[in-house]
C-alpha angles and dihedrals in degrees: 000000000000095000092048090053094044088057090053102049132066115268093244091051090052092047091052088053095044096049096046102035104031102027094032093224118166115264093237091055093048091046091054093045093049096035092239134128114264090241091053090053091056093044088054091049093050093046093051093044090052092046091050091050092049092047091049092050090048092050091046090052091049090052090053 
């Protein structure tokens, strides 16, 4: 599910998700690194998490 979503989002959006969700970096640090606003970092994280969840549920439903 993660790889399918990664292919569908912009690289910077994926990196904002990865750094905050997987590496547990602070939003302000990620925002500075990616030259984004802090709010935009958290919107990207939320968007990607939702897409991963939806993709997982879709794949699970397909598998029966």
